[in-house]
N, C-alpha and C positions, 0 to 999 in steps of 0.2 A: 592735602586735600585732594591732588591730582589722582594720586595711588589709590583713594578711596574710592574716586568717581568710575576710575579704569576696571577696578575689582567689581562696583556694581553692575557696570557695563557687561564683563564677562560674566557674571552670573546670570544677567535677565537674558542674554544669548544663551547661556545653556540650558535655562529654562524653557525658552521658546524651542529651541533645538528637540529637547526630551519631550517636550509635548508634540511636537510634530513627528517625532518618531513613534510616540504609542499609538496616535492617531494612524499613523501608515500601518502599522502591525495591526491595528482594529479591522482597518479596511482588509488587509490580507486574512484575517480571522474570518470574516464575513464571506469572502470568496472560499474558504475550506468549507465553511457550512454549506453553502450552495454546492459545493461538488458533493458534499456528503449526502444532501437530499437529491441531488437530480444524477448523477453519475450511474449509468446502465451497468455498468459492469460491478460496481459496489451491491446495486440492488439486487444483481444476480447471486451474489454471494450470501447476502440477507437471506433471502428466498430460499436458497438452499439449506441455510441454517431453520428456518422455519420449517421447513419439509422433514428435517430432521428430528426436531421436535415431535411431529407426530408419529414416529416410527415406536415410541417406547408403549403408548397404549394399546399397540399392534402385539407386539411381542409378549406383552406382560399377561394378555387375556389366555382363558383357557382354550383349547381346541373347540371347533364347533361341533355341538352335540350330532348324532347322526339318528336319522329317524328313518326307518325302513318298514315298507308295506308288502305283504307275500299273500297272493290269492290260490288257493289251492284248486286246481283245473279239474282234477278229480279229487272230489271230498273223502276226508280220511274219516271212515264210522267209528265212534265211540261209542261208549255205554250209554251215555249222556246225550249224543247225537251225532252229527258229521262235524267236521272242522273246516269251516269255508274261509276264513281269511285270519291272515297274523300281521300284528303291528308290533314292531319293536324299536326302543329307543336306547342309546348307550351315550356314555361321556367317558371321553379318554383323560386321564390324569397324568402328567409327567412325574419325574421322580422329583422328590422334594428339593426346592433350589433351583429348579432348571429355568423356572419363570423369572424367578429374580435374577439370576444370571444374564437371561436375555434381557432384561429391564436395563442392567447394569451396562450391558454393551452400548443399548442404543442409547442412553444418557452419554456414555463417553463419546460415542459418536457426533452427538449433538453438540455436546461442547468443542471438541475438533473443528466441526464446522463452523462454530461461533469466533474462535480462534483463526480460522481462515478468513473469516469476515473482518476480523479486526486487523490482521496483516493485510487484507486488500485495502481498507482504509487508511493506514498507516503509509503503504507504500504510494496511494493516490494523493495523499497531503504531499509527501516527498515530491510525488512529480509537480503537481500544482506549485508549490514554492518554487520548486527549480524553474520551473518555466516562468515564473513571476520574475525570479531574479534575472534569467536571461532578457526578460524583457526591458527590465530595469536598464541592463547594460545597453542593450541595444539602442534604447532612447537616448541614453546618455551620450553614445556614442555616435548618434546623428546629431546631436546637439553640438556635440564637440568638432567635429568633421566640418558642418556648417560656420561655425565660429572661426576655425582655420580657413575656409576658405572666404572669409570675411576680411581676416586679416591679411591674406595673400593679395586680396583685390586691392586693398587700402597701398600695399606694397606696389602691387603693378601701376597704380595712379602714380606714385612718386617716382616710379622707375621711369614711365613714361615721359613726364616731365623732364626729366635729369637725360632721358634720349633725344627729345627735341631740342633741350639746350647744348646737345653736344658733349656733356660732361661725362657721361658713362656709355658702354657700347649696350646695343639693342639686344645683343644676349642676355643680358638681365632681364628684359620682357620676356623673352622667349622662355628663360628659367622656370619663370614664374607661371607662365601659361601652362608649361608642362605640369609643376604641381597641382596647380589647380585642376587640370584633365584628370590627373591621377586622382586627386581626391573626389572630383565629381563622380567617378566611376564607382569609389568605394562609398559614396553616400546612396547613391542608385541600389548597390548591392545590399546595403543595411536595411534600406526603405523596402527591397523586397522580403527580407528575413524579418522585419518587423511583421510584415501580413503575414507570414508563415508561424509565427509565435502567438500571434494574436488568435489566429483560427484553431492552433493547437491547446491554448489555454481556455480557449470557451468550449472547445471540445469535451475537455477533461471536466469542465461545470456542467456540460451538457446545457449551455445559455445560449439563447439566440442576439446577445448583446455583442456589440461590435467595437467597442472601446475600453481600454482597461486601464485604471487610475493607477498611475506610478508616481511615488514620490520624486521629489526632485535630489533628494539626498538618502540614500538607504541607510537603516538604521544600522549600529554596530552590536550585535548582539553576542555574547560570549556563550561560554559554557560554565554552567555553577558548578559542575561537579569536578573532580579530581580525574586525572586518567584511568586510574585503577577502580575509582567506583563507577565511570561511566562502564568500564568492561566488566565489571561485578553486574551491573544492572542489565546490561545486555545478555549475560547469560541466565538471568533470574526473568525477565521480562518480555524478551524478544518472543514474538507470537508464533513465529514457524517452532522455535524451542519448545514453547508451552505445547503448541500442537502435537509435536513429536511425544512429547510426555504423555499428555492425553490418550494419544494412540497406544501407546505402552500399557496404559492401564487397563485400556478397552481389552488388548491383547490379553491380560492377566485374567480378565472376564471370560474370555474366550475360551482360554486353557481350563478355567473352573466350567464351563459349558462342556467342554469336550469330555472331561473326566464323567460329567453327570449324564451326557449321551451313551456311556457305555452301562447305565445303572435300567434297569427295566421300567416300562411305563404301567399304568394301572388303567382298567375300563370298570365302569359300572352300567349295568342296564338292566332292562327288563323286555320279556314278550308278553304279549298281550293276545289271546286266541279267541276268537268269535266262532261260537259253537250254535249251528243250525239247530232247526227243529226235527226231531226223528220220530219214530213211533210209538214212544214211550212218555210217560207224563213228567219226566224230569228234563227233557231235551229242551234246548234252547235258554234252560234257566240262567246260566251261569257261564261267564267266559273265565279262561283259566290265566294265571299270569305266572312266568317263570322269570324269578330273578336271576341275574347272571353277573359273575365278576371275570375279567380278562387279564391276561397279562402278555407283554411283550418279551419276548426272550433274546436279549443281546449276544446272540451265539457266535458271530463273526467278529473276535477280538480284533484282528488284524486291522479293521477298518477303524476302529477308536483309538488303538494305540498310534496310528498312523495320522490321526486327527490332532492327537496331542503332541505329536514331535512335529508336525506343522507348524503349531501355534508357538511351540518352543524354539524352533528357527526362525521364525516370524520377529519373536522378541528380540534375539539376538541380532537380526538385521535392523531391527528400528533403535537400538541401543547404538550399534556402529553408526547409523544415518545420524542420529542426534550428535555423536561426538564428531563425525565429519561436519556437522553443519557449524557446531561450537569453533571448530579449527577455522572456518572457512570465514565464519563472522569476525574472530579475533582479527586474522589479516584482513579484512574489510576494514575494520574499525583503525588498525594501524596506519593503513594509506591513508584515511581519511583524515585522522589526527596530523599527519604530516602533511595534508594538504590544507589544514586549517591553521596550523602553526606558519606555514608557506606564506598562505595569505596575508596573516595578521603581519608577517614581515614585511611584504611587499607593499602593504598599506603606508607602514610608516616610511619606507624606503622612497616611493614612488612619489609621496607628499613633499619629502624633501627636495627631491629630483626635481620635481614640477616648479617648486619656488626658486630653485636654483636656474634652472632653464628662463624661464621668466626675467629672470636679474639678468641674466646673460645677454636674452634678446633686447632688453631696454639698453643695454650698452653698446651693442653691435647696431642698434637703429640710430643711436645718436652719432656713433662713427660714420655710417653710411650717409646721415643727412648733412654730417659736418665737413667729412674727408672723403666721403665717396669710396669707402673701404671696408672688405667684408663681406660683401653682399652673399658670397657662397656660404660663409660661415653662418650669416642669417636663416637662409635656407635650411641647412643643417640642423641647426637649432631649433628652428620651426618644427622640422621633422622630428627632432626629438622630444618638444614639448607634446606635440600630438601624440607620441608613442606613451610617454610618461601619462598623459591625462586619461588616456585609454587603458593603460594597464593598471591605473589607479583604481578604475571604476571596477576592470575587471577584477582584482584584487577583493573588491568588498563584495562583488557578488558571487566570488568564489567561497569567501570565508561564511556567507551565510548559508550557502549550498552544502558545505561541510557540516556547518551545526544542524541544517535539515536532516541530512542522511544519518549523522550520529543520532538524531531524535527517531528517526525511522529505526535505525538498530534498536534502540532502548523501547520500541514498543510504544514509544508516544504518538 
């Protein structure tokens, strides 16, 4: 029956922690939404994307028609009368497929801008999460240091009693005062850091709040995919790599445009001449229209060959740039994966070390109270307990920061 009750208790506690963890993560998601809506840098990238969308209607349109007016300063006499002025209109038509190639280039450029926006959003989310985890560690560190100061103050009271009774040396009291002084200085630094991190966090959100809601215990989120699956996902979904691939596609359309630039363009137009009234009955009766067709001759071929070669070099450069990025991201991932595993190991290590240090302190306290021994060992073990408590929370924050950065590399 006792075992059954214990299992129920453990299950209930686990459910409570799970619900709390989910609520805390939902709160962070709300901060991420706020950052996505308010961050000015992200708005800049999105507006650049919207601007790029407006390029396609511009480049796929025909050139504007030309309209010209000519006035004869000295009228030209004809059989039907003098020519007074002339109006001409013409329309230029590029080679077949030229406008479509320009439209494709503009569309690919807009897609590249969108990937730049998604990259900026992923980077922003990683920065928000990283700052949030730093805030968590900072707040936990403040609490842990404050608790250690309180514990040392309790020891100091005990030491004062023993010193007044002549049982121990006043050195015990001085040692505690030195330890408390060091911790109070560390506490002041942590509080200053908390202010800096809070300002940085709300600047990322572009929000005027001044208080960040932090969970008492950071959730322990792992990675759902295998190492190889994550690496494959990075190579397929990373926004920088996607942007480079889109830029390569734009260069292919640009190469097509370079080829078509070496083809002739055509123009169609008409002239309309107004005839004034002359000395015969036919004068001024009709105007004369002259339909005309024009063609541009791409005579200087070196220019067009240079355009094609330029794009070929740019395609090769973009392929090498993408390969360089892939190598860099693989290195970053391997390093972050190592940090993730290390943080996971450190959590288990420091949880166990903290338990052992607390048990040791309890035994040492008993010996000091009863036999006035091991006071230096108590202080040394207190420092270790403080170190293990801080490192355990740092490992929790580091683990989630590693998860966040891997998500960023995956384009999540």
